[in-house]
C-alpha positions in Angstrom: 7.5 36.1 -30.5 5.0 38.7 -30.0 4.1 40.4 -26.8 0.8 39.3 -25.8 -1.1 42.7 -26.7 0.9 42.6 -30.1 -2.3 41.7 -32.0 -4.5 45.0 -31.2 -1.4 47.3 -30.5 -2.2 50.1 -33.4 0.8 50.3 -35.9 2.8 53.2 -36.2 1.7 54.3 -39.4 -2.0 54.3 -38.7 -4.4 57.5 -38.0 -4.1 59.2 -35.0 -7.1 58.1 -32.7 -9.2 61.4 -31.7 -10.4 61.9 -28.5 -13.5 59.8 -28.9 -11.5 57.0 -29.8 -9.9 57.2 -26.9 -12.1 57.6 -24.7 -14.0 54.6 -26.5 -11.3 52.6 -26.2 -9.5 53.3 -22.8 -11.9 55.2 -20.9 -9.7 59.0 -21.5 -7.8 60.8 -23.8 -4.8 59.8 -23.7 -2.7 62.5 -25.4 -4.2 65.3 -23.2 -6.1 64.0 -20.1 -3.4 61.4 -19.4 -2.9 60.3 -15.5 -0.3 57.3 -14.7 -2.6 56.2 -12.2 -5.5 55.8 -14.0 -6.9 52.1 -14.3 -7.5 51.8 -18.1 -3.5 52.7 -18.8 -3.0 49.5 -16.4 -5.6 47.9 -18.3 -4.5 48.6 -22.0 -0.7 49.6 -21.0 1.3 48.5 -24.2 -1.7 49.9 -26.3 -1.4 53.4 -25.0 2.3 53.4 -24.9 2.2 52.4 -28.9 0.1 54.8 -29.9 1.5 57.6 -28.0 4.7 56.9 -29.5 3.4 57.1 -33.2 1.6 60.7 -32.4 2.0 62.2 -29.5 5.4 62.9 -28.6 4.7 64.9 -25.8 1.8 64.0 -23.3 -0.7 66.4 -21.4 -1.4 65.4 -17.6 -4.0 67.7 -16.0 -4.5 65.2 -12.8 -3.5 67.8 -10.0 -0.9 70.4 -10.7 -0.7 68.8 -13.9 2.7 67.5 -15.8 3.8 66.4 -19.4 5.4 63.2 -20.4 7.6 62.6 -23.2 7.5 59.0 -24.9 10.2 58.8 -27.9 13.6 57.2 -28.0 15.7 60.4 -28.7 14.0 63.3 -26.9 13.9 60.6 -23.7 17.7 60.6 -24.0 17.7 64.2 -24.6 16.0 65.0 -21.0 17.3 62.1 -19.0 20.8 63.5 -20.1 20.5 67.3 -19.6 20.2 67.4 -16.0 20.9 71.4 -16.4 17.7 71.8 -17.8 15.6 69.1 -16.5 16.2 69.0 -12.5 15.9 66.0 -10.5 15.9 67.8 -7.4 12.1 68.3 -6.9 11.9 64.5 -7.1 10.6 62.2 -10.2 6.4 61.5 -8.5 4.0 64.1 -10.0 1.6 65.4 -8.0 4.4 64.6 -4.8 1.9 64.3 -1.6 3.0 66.7 0.9 5.2 64.7 3.9 6.6 62.6 0.7 10.3 62.4 1.6 13.0 62.9 -1.0 15.5 60.1 -2.3 18.8 60.0 -2.4 20.9 59.9 -4.2 18.1 60.1 -7.4 16.3 62.6 -6.1 19.3 65.1 -6.5 21.5 67.0 -9.4 24.9 67.0 -9.4 27.2 67.9 -8.1 25.7 66.3 -4.3 24.3 63.6 -6.8 27.9 62.5 -8.2 29.3 63.0 -4.6 27.1 59.9 -3.3 27.4 58.0 -6.7 31.2 58.2 -6.6 31.2 56.8 -3.0 28.5 53.8 -3.9 29.6 52.9 -7.2 32.6 50.6 -6.5 30.2 48.6 -4.8 27.9 47.6 -7.2 30.5 47.2 -10.0 30.5 43.9 -12.3 33.5 43.0 -10.2 32.0 43.6 -7.4 28.7 41.6 -7.5 30.1 39.1 -9.4 31.2 37.9 -6.1 27.2 37.1 -5.2 27.1 34.8 -7.9 26.9 31.9 -6.1 24.6 32.6 -2.8 22.1 34.1 -5.6 22.5 30.8 -7.1 22.0 29.0 -3.9 18.8 31.6 -2.7 17.3 30.6 -6.3 17.4 26.6 -5.5 16.3 27.2 -2.2 13.6 29.3 -3.3 12.5 26.3 -5.6 12.9 23.5 -3.5 9.8 25.0 -1.4 7.7 24.5 -3.9 8.7 22.3 -7.1 6.8 18.8 -5.4 3.4 20.6 -5.8 3.5 21.1 -9.0 2.6 25.1 -8.7 3.1 28.1 -7.1 2.2 31.5 -7.0 5.3 33.3 -8.4 5.8 37.0 -7.5 5.2 35.9 -3.6 6.9 32.6 -3.5 9.4 34.0 -5.6 9.6 36.7 -7.6 9.9 39.1 -5.1 11.5 37.1 -2.8 14.5 36.7 -4.9 15.8 39.8 -5.7 15.0 41.2 -1.8 17.0 38.0 -0.3 20.5 39.0 -2.8 20.1 43.0 -2.3 19.4 42.8 1.8 22.0 39.4 2.1 24.6 40.7 -0.1 24.4 44.1 -0.4 23.5 45.6 2.6 23.3 42.9 5.3 20.1 43.6 6.4 17.9 40.2 7.8 15.3 39.3 5.5 13.0 38.3 8.3 11.1 41.7 7.6 11.0 42.0 4.2 8.0 41.0 3.3 6.5 43.8 5.2 8.8 46.0 4.0 7.9 44.9 0.6 4.6 45.8 1.1 5.1 49.4 2.4 7.3 49.8 -0.7 4.4 48.5 -3.0 1.7 50.6 -1.3 4.4 53.7 -1.1 4.2 53.8 -5.3 0.7 52.6 -5.8 -1.7 53.7 -2.9 -3.9 56.9 -3.1 -1.3 59.6 -3.4 -2.9 61.0 0.4 -1.6 57.8 1.8 2.0 56.8 0.3 3.9 59.1 3.1 2.7 57.0 5.7 4.1 53.9 4.0 7.5 55.8 3.0 7.4 57.0 6.8 7.6 53.0 7.7 10.6 52.4 5.6 12.1 55.1 6.7 11.7 54.3 10.2 12.7 50.6 9.7 16.0 51.1 7.6 17.1 54.3 9.5 17.0 52.3 13.2 18.8 49.6 10.8 21.2 52.3 9.8 21.7 53.9 13.2 22.8 50.5 14.6 25.4 49.4 12.2 26.7 53.3 12.5 27.1 52.1 16.5 29.0 48.7 15.3 32.6 48.1 14.2 32.9 48.5 10.5 32.3 45.5 8.0 33.9 47.9 4.8 30.5 47.3 3.4 28.1 49.6 1.4 26.1 50.2 4.7 29.1 51.3 6.8 29.7 54.4 3.4 26.4 55.6 4.0 26.4 55.9 7.4 29.8 57.9 6.9 28.0 60.1 4.5 29.7 62.3 2.2 31.1 66.2 1.7 28.5 68.4 -0.3 29.3 70.9 -2.3 29.3 73.5 0.1 31.7 71.9 2.3 29.6 70.4 4.7 28.8 66.8 5.7 25.5 64.9 4.3 22.8 65.3 7.3 21.8 62.0 8.7 18.5 61.8 7.1 20.2 62.1 4.0 22.1 59.5 4.7 18.7 57.8 5.5 17.4 58.7 2.1 20.2 57.0 0.6 19.6 53.3 2.0 15.6 53.8 1.2 16.6 54.5 -2.2 18.7 51.7 -3.0 16.8 49.3 -1.1 13.5 50.5 -3.5 15.5 50.2 -6.4 17.1 46.5 -5.2 13.8 45.4 -4.4 11.2 46.5 -6.5 12.3 46.4 -10.2 13.7 43.0 -10.8 10.6 41.4 -9.8 8.5 42.8 -12.5 10.9 41.8 -15.2 11.8 38.3 -13.8 8.1 38.0 -13.8 7.4 39.3 -17.2 9.3 37.3 -18.8 9.0 34.1 -17.2 5.2 35.0 -18.2 5.9 35.2 -21.6 7.8 31.8 -21.5 4.5 30.4 -19.8 2.9 31.2 -22.7 5.7 31.0 -25.8 7.1 27.3 -25.5 9.0 27.3 -28.3 10.7 30.9 -27.0 10.9 28.5 -23.8 12.8 25.3 -25.7 15.3 27.8 -27.4 16.5 29.2 -24.1 16.6 25.5 -22.4 18.4 24.2 -25.4 20.6 27.7 -25.9 22.1 29.0 -22.8 24.1 30.9 -24.7 21.5 33.1 -25.4 20.3 33.8 -21.6 22.6 37.3 -21.3 20.5 38.1 -25.0 17.1 37.5 -23.5 17.7 39.4 -20.5 18.1 42.6 -22.8 15.4 41.5 -24.5 12.9 41.1 -21.8 14.1 44.0 -19.9 13.7 46.2 -22.9 10.4 44.8 -23.4 9.5 44.5 -20.0 10.7 48.0 -18.3 9.9 48.4 -14.7 10.3 51.6 -14.9 7.4 53.2 -16.8 8.7 57.1 -16.4 10.3 59.3 -13.6 9.7 63.1 -13.6 11.7 65.9 -14.0 11.9 69.9 -13.3 12.4 72.1 -16.0 14.9 74.8 -14.5 14.2 77.4 -17.7 11.7 77.4 -20.6 12.5 75.2 -23.2 11.0 73.2 -26.2 11.0 69.2 -26.4 9.9 68.0 -29.6 8.1 70.9 -30.5 6.1 71.6 -27.2 7.2 74.5 -25.6 7.9 73.5 -21.7 7.5 77.1 -18.9 10.0 76.9 -16.3 9.1 74.6 -12.9 6.9 72.4 -15.4 7.0 69.0 -14.6 7.9 66.4 -17.2 7.8 62.8 -17.1 10.5 60.7 -18.8 8.8 57.5 -20.1 12.0 55.3 -20.0 9.1 51.6 -20.6 7.7 53.7 -24.2 11.6 54.7 -25.6 11.6 50.9 -25.6 9.6 50.2 -27.9 9.9 52.9 -30.5 10.6 51.7 -34.0 12.9 54.3 -35.0 14.9 52.4 -32.9 14.3 49.0 -32.5 13.2 46.9 -35.1 9.6 45.4 -34.7 9.7 46.7 -31.1 7.1 44.9 -29.6 8.7 41.4 -30.4 10.9 39.7 -28.7 14.1 38.4 -30.3 17.2 36.8 -28.5 19.3 36.8 -31.5 18.3 40.5 -32.1 21.6 42.8 -32.9 22.1 45.1 -29.7 20.0 47.7 -28.8 20.8 50.8 -26.5 17.0 50.3 -24.5 16.4 52.6 -21.2 15.3 49.8 -19.6 18.1 51.1 -16.6 18.0 54.6 -17.4 19.8 57.3 -18.8 22.5 60.1 -18.4 23.8 60.8 -15.0 20.8 58.8 -12.9 21.2 55.5 -14.6 20.9 52.9 -12.0 23.5 51.9 -10.3 22.2 48.4 -9.8 22.2 47.2 -13.5 25.1 45.0 -12.8 23.1 42.8 -10.1 20.2 43.0 -11.7 21.5 41.1 -14.8 23.3 38.9 -12.5 19.7 37.6 -10.6 17.9 37.4 -13.9 21.4 35.5 -15.5 21.3 32.5 -12.1 17.1 32.7 -12.3 17.0 31.8 -16.1 19.7 29.2 -15.6 18.7 27.7 -12.3 15.0 28.1 -13.2 15.0 26.4 -16.8 17.5 23.1 -15.4 14.8 22.0 -13.0 11.7 23.6 -14.2 11.6 23.8 -17.9 8.2 23.0 -18.9 5.8 25.2 -17.1 2.2 27.0 -18.3 -0.1 29.5 -16.7 -2.5 27.9 -14.5 -6.1 27.5 -16.4 -8.7 30.2 -15.1 -5.8 32.3 -14.0 -4.1 35.5 -15.1 -1.7 37.5 -13.9 -2.7 41.0 -11.9 -0.4 44.4 -12.8 -0.3 47.7 -11.2 1.1 50.7 -12.9 2.1 54.1 -11.8 5.9 55.6 -12.0 6.7 51.8 -11.9 5.0 48.8 -13.3 4.2 45.9 -10.9 3.1 42.2 -11.4 1.3 41.4 -8.6 0.3 37.6 -9.0 0.9 34.8 -11.5 -0.1 31.1 -10.9 1.9 29.0 -12.5 1.5 24.9 -13.3 4.7 22.1 -14.0 
C-alpha cells in the first residue's frame, strides 16, 4: 500500500539529481535554492522530500533573509531536542513578516515555555481528553448526517475542517462555533497567504480570541483551560505574564487544535478512497485503527517544518552554521527516512511501532496529540461504520497548499 507518489519518487540509493535535473523536474534547485512556499514544492511534495532525505541532509534556502532546513530523522531529533543551541524564541516562521505576533508557548524556550506547559498539560492528558469521546462521536455523526443522503460531499469543508474545530472549541475552549469558518479562513491565510498579507490575518485572530478571553476573565470561573490561560503564569524573573502573552497562548492552542488534524484526516480518507483493499481491512479489522492512525500521522504529517535560531556556531550533518542562522526542522521529511522506517513510502497498518515525528520532538512536542488521536479514532470508527464504500468523485482531485504546514483545500468524495 504505497502513497500516491511512490512510483515516481527517487530511490535513496540512486544518483543525486543535479541542479539542472531539479530545475527541469521541480522548477528550481531544491537543494541549494529551496523555498517552502514554492509551487513546485507543493506539487512535488513527497518526491522533493525523498530526494532531500537521500542526498541533501541540510538544505539551503536563499529566499528573503535565507534559512537552512534539516531533513533526516537523526538530525531532526538532534536539533528539535537541543533548545539551548536551537532556540524557538525568535519564532518558527522563516522570513517572518514585520508585525507578525509571536505565539506562546510555542515560540519560546524553557523556563518560560515550561511555565506555560506545566499549567496547560493537565487539560490535555489522556485522562482529561477521554471524557470528550462521546461528544466528539456525536459531532462526527451530526456532520455525516448533513450529507450522507446526497451520496457525496466535499470532505474538507463539510467535515474535515469542522470536526477538529468543533472538538477543540466546544470541549476545550468553550468558544461558540458559529464563527469557526471565519476563524479557519484567517488561520489558513496567516499560514499560506503572501508574506506581507499574513500579519493582518493574525491580527484578526488575535482580536477575536482576545475579546473572548477578556469576556471570560470577567465571568465566574469554569475551572477550564481558558480560566488558566486568563490567570496567566509567573515568569522566571518573578513577573506575571502580560495580557498579550495570555492572548497569544490562546491563539497558539487554537491554531494547533484546528488546522493540523484536518490534514491528517483528509489525507487518510483520500488514501482509503484510492485503496479499497486498505479500506476493507480497516472496516473488517477495527482493532487496526489505532495503528492506522499512527501510520497516517507519520505519512501525512501536517507540520512540514518549524524553525529555530542558532544561539552559537554549530555543525549539523557536516554543515557549519553561524550564530543567528535560521534552521527549519523538517518533521514531515524525518518520517520518510528509510534509515529508521522500513519502506517509508508505504502505509502499513501492521507495521511495528515507529518513533515518528508527526507531533514534534523535544520540549515543544504537540500538546494536543492525545486529543488529535481521539478525534481520528472517533472519525475512522464512525465514518467507516456508516460509509464503508467511497471513492474520489470522477474528474476531481484534491487541492493542496504547502508552507510551514501542509493543508488539503478540497476533496470531493462519492459514496
